[in-house]
N, C-alpha and C positions, 0 to 999 in steps of 0.2 A: 329531494334535497332543496334547501332554500336558495333562492336566487340572490345574486349580488354579494355573497359572503366569501366566495372562493377566489383565490388569486388566479390571474390569467396564466394559463399553461401553454407556453409558446415553444417554438423550435429554438434550441440554444446551441451555441458553439463553445466548446471547451478548448482553450489555448494553453498548451504546455510550454514550459521554458525550453524544452528540447526542440520545439518547432512543430510538434504534432498537433493537428486540429481534429477534434472529434465532434460530430454532430449528434445531438440527442434532444430531448425535450425537458424543459425545466420552467420554473417560475421566473428565472433570471435569463435574459437573452444572451449574455456574454459572461463566461466564467474563465478566470485565469488561475492555473495551478502551477506549482513548481516541479512536480514529478507525477508521471502517469504510468500506466502499465507498459508503455513502450520503452521507458527508460529506467524503471525501477529495478534495482539489482535482484530482488526476489523473483520477479516475473521473467527477467531476461536470462537467468541462470548464472549471473556473474557474482552472486552472493557467496561469501566464504564464511565458514564457521571457524573462528579462531579460538584456540584454547589459550586463554590468557593466564600466564603464571602457573601452568600445570594444574588447573582446577580439577580436571577430570581424573588425573592420577591421584591427586590428594583425596578426592571423594572415594575412589576405589580402595585406597589404602585404609581410609577411615571406616568405610561401611562395606567393603567387599568381603566376599566369603573367604574364610581361612582354608588353606589346603590341609587335607587330613594327614 
């Protein structure tokens, strides 16, 4: 590899809005994020699947199998 063309790869700290600090390596020393794996609803299990306006029932009526 050629010398002097690659960015500096340093130890980085990621700061989340929830207060979590994660240490990793990156080309930037400090990174701020609004949401991380500690507070994201998908990863914490707090996510809910909401059926808005009966879309699932509407789909089943339109494309579902007819009873014999």
